[in-house]
C-alpha positions in Angstrom: 35.4 77.2 166.8 36.7 77.6 170.3 40.0 76.9 172.1 40.5 74.5 175.0 43.9 75.6 176.0 45.9 75.0 172.8 43.3 72.6 171.4 40.9 74.0 168.8 37.5 72.4 168.7 34.0 73.2 167.4 32.1 75.5 169.8 29.7 72.6 170.6 31.0 69.1 171.0 29.1 65.8 171.1 28.8 63.6 174.2 28.6 60.0 173.0 27.6 58.3 176.3 23.9 57.9 175.5 24.7 55.7 172.5 25.6 52.8 174.7 22.5 52.0 176.6 23.0 54.4 179.5 19.6 55.9 179.0 17.9 52.6 178.1 18.1 50.5 175.0 20.2 51.9 172.1 20.5 51.1 168.4 24.0 51.0 166.9 22.8 51.8 163.4 21.1 54.9 164.6 24.1 55.8 166.6 26.4 55.6 163.6 24.0 57.8 161.6 23.8 60.3 164.4 27.6 60.5 164.8 28.2 60.9 161.1 25.4 63.4 160.8 26.9 65.4 163.7 30.3 65.5 161.9 28.6 66.5 158.7 26.9 69.4 160.5 30.3 70.8 161.6 30.9 69.2 165.0 34.6 68.3 165.3 34.8 67.4 169.0 33.6 64.0 170.2 33.7 62.7 173.7 33.7 59.1 174.9 35.1 57.0 177.7 36.2 53.4 178.2 33.5 52.7 180.8 30.6 53.7 178.5 29.1 50.3 177.6 32.2 48.6 178.8 34.1 49.7 175.7 31.1 49.6 173.3 31.0 53.4 173.0 34.6 53.7 171.9 34.2 50.9 169.4 31.0 52.5 168.0 32.7 55.9 167.7 35.7 54.4 165.9 33.5 52.5 163.5 31.4 55.6 162.7 34.1 58.2 162.4 37.4 56.4 161.9 37.7 57.4 158.3 37.4 61.1 159.2 40.0 60.9 162.0 42.3 63.6 160.7 39.5 66.2 160.8 38.2 65.4 164.3 39.2 66.0 167.9 38.6 62.7 169.8 38.5 62.7 173.6 38.2 59.7 175.9 38.5 59.0 179.6 39.9 56.4 181.9 39.9 55.6 185.6 36.3 54.8 186.3 35.9 51.0 186.2 32.1 50.7 186.6 29.6 53.3 185.4 27.0 53.0 188.2 28.0 50.3 190.6 27.6 50.4 194.3 31.4 50.7 194.8 32.4 52.6 191.6 36.0 51.5 191.6 38.4 54.2 190.6 42.0 53.8 189.6 44.6 56.5 188.9 47.5 54.1 189.3 50.3 54.8 186.7 50.4 51.2 185.5 46.6 51.4 184.9 47.0 54.6 183.0 49.3 52.9 180.5 47.1 49.8 180.3 43.9 51.8 179.8 45.1 54.1 176.9 46.3 51.1 174.8 42.9 49.4 175.3 41.0 52.6 174.3 43.1 53.1 171.2 42.6 49.5 170.2 38.8 49.8 170.5 38.8 53.1 168.7 41.2 51.8 166.0 43.2 55.0 166.3 46.8 55.8 166.9 46.4 58.6 169.4 43.8 60.6 171.4 43.6 64.4 171.1 42.5 64.7 174.7 42.6 62.1 177.5 40.8 62.7 180.8 41.2 61.2 184.2 37.5 60.3 184.6 37.5 60.5 188.4 40.2 61.4 190.9 41.6 58.4 192.7 41.8 59.3 196.4 44.3 56.6 197.0 46.8 57.8 194.4 48.5 61.3 194.5 47.3 63.3 191.5 50.9 64.1 190.8 51.6 60.4 190.1 48.6 60.0 187.8 49.2 63.1 185.8 52.9 62.2 185.7 52.0 58.9 184.0 49.7 60.8 181.6 52.5 63.2 180.8 54.5 60.2 179.7 51.8 59.3 177.2 52.1 62.8 175.8 55.8 62.2 175.3 55.1 58.9 173.6 52.6 60.5 171.2 49.7 58.3 172.4 47.8 61.4 173.6 48.2 65.1 172.8 46.5 66.8 175.7 45.6 66.0 179.3 42.2 66.6 181.0 40.6 66.1 184.3 37.0 65.3 185.2 35.0 66.2 188.3 38.2 67.4 190.1 38.3 70.0 192.9 40.1 73.3 192.6 42.9 72.1 194.9 43.5 69.0 192.8 43.4 71.0 189.6 46.2 73.2 190.9 48.3 70.2 192.0 47.8 68.6 188.6 48.7 71.7 186.6 52.0 72.0 188.5 53.0 68.6 187.0 51.8 69.2 183.4 49.6 71.7 181.6 45.9 70.7 181.9 44.0 71.5 178.7 40.4 70.9 179.9 38.3 70.2 182.9 35.1 68.2 182.3 32.4 68.6 185.0 28.6 68.7 185.1 27.5 72.3 184.5 24.3 73.8 183.4 21.6 76.2 184.6 20.4 73.2 186.5 23.7 72.3 188.1 26.0 75.3 189.0 28.3 73.8 191.6 31.5 74.6 189.8 31.0 78.3 189.7 32.2 79.1 193.2 35.8 77.8 193.2 36.4 75.4 190.3 35.6 77.8 187.4 37.7 80.7 188.7 40.6 78.3 189.2 40.4 77.0 185.7 40.3 80.5 184.3 43.3 81.5 186.3 45.3 78.6 185.0 44.1 78.8 181.3 42.1 75.6 181.4 39.1 75.1 179.2 35.8 73.9 180.5 33.8 71.1 179.0 30.4 71.0 180.6 28.8 67.5 180.5 25.1 67.2 180.8 24.7 70.9 179.7 21.0 70.3 179.3 20.4 69.3 182.9 20.3 65.6 182.1 17.3 66.3 179.9 15.4 68.5 182.3 16.1 71.7 180.3 14.9 70.3 176.9 11.2 70.0 177.5 11.7 66.6 175.9 12.7 64.5 178.9 12.3 60.8 178.2 13.0 58.1 180.8 13.1 54.4 179.9 13.5 51.4 182.1 17.2 51.0 182.8 17.9 54.7 182.5 20.7 55.5 185.1 19.2 58.9 185.9 16.4 57.1 187.8 18.9 56.3 190.6 19.6 60.0 191.2 17.7 61.9 193.9 16.9 64.7 191.4 14.7 62.2 189.5 12.9 60.8 192.5 9.7 61.7 194.5 9.1 65.3 195.4 12.4 66.4 194.0 11.5 65.2 190.6 8.2 67.2 190.5 9.8 70.3 191.9 12.5 70.2 189.2 9.9 69.6 186.5 8.0 72.6 187.7 11.0 74.9 187.4 11.9 73.5 184.0 8.4 74.2 182.8 8.9 77.8 183.7 12.1 77.8 181.8 10.3 76.4 178.7 7.7 79.2 179.0 10.5 81.8 179.1 12.1 80.2 176.0 8.8 80.4 174.2 8.4 84.1 175.2 11.8 84.8 173.7 10.9 82.9 170.5 13.4 80.2 171.2 13.3 76.5 172.1 14.6 75.3 175.5 17.6 73.2 174.5 19.4 75.9 172.4 18.6 78.5 175.1 20.2 76.4 177.8 23.3 75.8 175.7 23.4 79.5 174.7 23.5 80.4 178.4 26.6 78.3 178.8 28.3 79.6 175.7 27.8 83.1 176.9 29.7 82.4 180.1 33.0 82.6 178.4 35.0 81.7 175.2 36.8 78.8 176.9 33.6 76.9 177.4 32.6 74.0 175.1 29.5 72.1 176.1 29.1 68.5 174.9 25.3 67.7 174.7 24.5 64.2 173.9 21.5 62.8 172.0 20.6 59.7 170.0 18.6 61.9 167.5 20.2 63.7 164.6 17.3 66.1 164.6 18.2 67.1 168.2 21.8 67.6 167.2 20.6 70.1 164.7 18.4 71.8 167.3 21.3 72.0 169.7 23.4 73.7 167.1 20.8 76.4 167.0 22.4 77.6 170.2 25.2 79.2 168.2 22.7 81.7 166.7 21.1 82.7 170.1 22.2 86.1 171.3 21.5 86.9 175.0 21.7 90.3 176.5 23.0 90.9 180.0 19.3 91.3 181.1 18.5 87.9 179.5 21.4 86.2 181.3 20.4 87.8 184.6 16.8 86.5 184.2 18.0 83.0 183.6 20.4 83.1 186.5 17.7 84.3 188.8 15.4 81.4 187.7 18.1 78.8 188.5 20.3 80.3 191.3 23.2 78.1 192.4 21.9 75.3 194.8 18.3 75.7 193.8 17.8 72.3 192.1 16.0 69.8 194.4 18.1 66.8 195.3 21.7 65.8 194.8 23.3 65.0 191.4 24.0 61.4 192.4 23.1 58.9 195.1 25.2 59.4 198.3 27.9 56.8 197.5 28.5 58.3 194.0 28.6 61.9 195.4 31.7 60.9 197.3 33.5 60.4 194.0 33.2 63.9 192.6 35.0 67.2 193.4 38.0 65.4 195.0 
């Protein structure tokens, strides 16, 4: 177990996004089995969002795990109105906060959320107003803790001045290390936990990358042309290193994150219960300072070819 602020969760969480067609066709029956199997294996922290599958993901999570609610930590997000549209409309308006939480709770068939994130910062609404509205939800018992996602260090400080922030969710892995310069130190200073999404480099660090038609990753520069091949080549070297250390790639990538600090709780996602079990193997991987340095040297910050998102979506992160 680990602590995100005052919230205790399993050291690895589960990111539910991929169960709602984001990576191509998905199967609800398989999704239910995987969610229940993850909980059986000891995962207590499950992450969803209202935008995943236009509400489908929350409904699936509620259906699969609703009868275990009291034993789990459920996190959802609001504020991002379209997962991958050309405009990606964002709303942090206080009235929208109140509307969104009730809709999420209805889909989940739950009375409260343990952790509620602002999915993306709304540049048109002062963060103080958004977090102030979220603080009202805490007072009403609809949510218990407040989180931010893909926020800048300056925004995190402003938000924390209004209400304690329990967790920041941002992309972080060996493959994507942008938050380490300013955002990570700020969170540590303020006692905010870190929830890395895509901790396996969107599949690049698993040696099991599978891309289907409709997979949203194909829109990202990192998955296109020469960038794609360069990133595959580096990931192949990572797999060779894992083999040399008698480890498999996914647990090694997660172990690197877990070794960065006790306040870090990655949320890898998969549609396969077998891979859930493989990911949990990260908890048994011990890395020396020399091991950590070798991995850091293989993936220095800024070394991944291509941006995380297309240009119009990059404008929505780290605000």
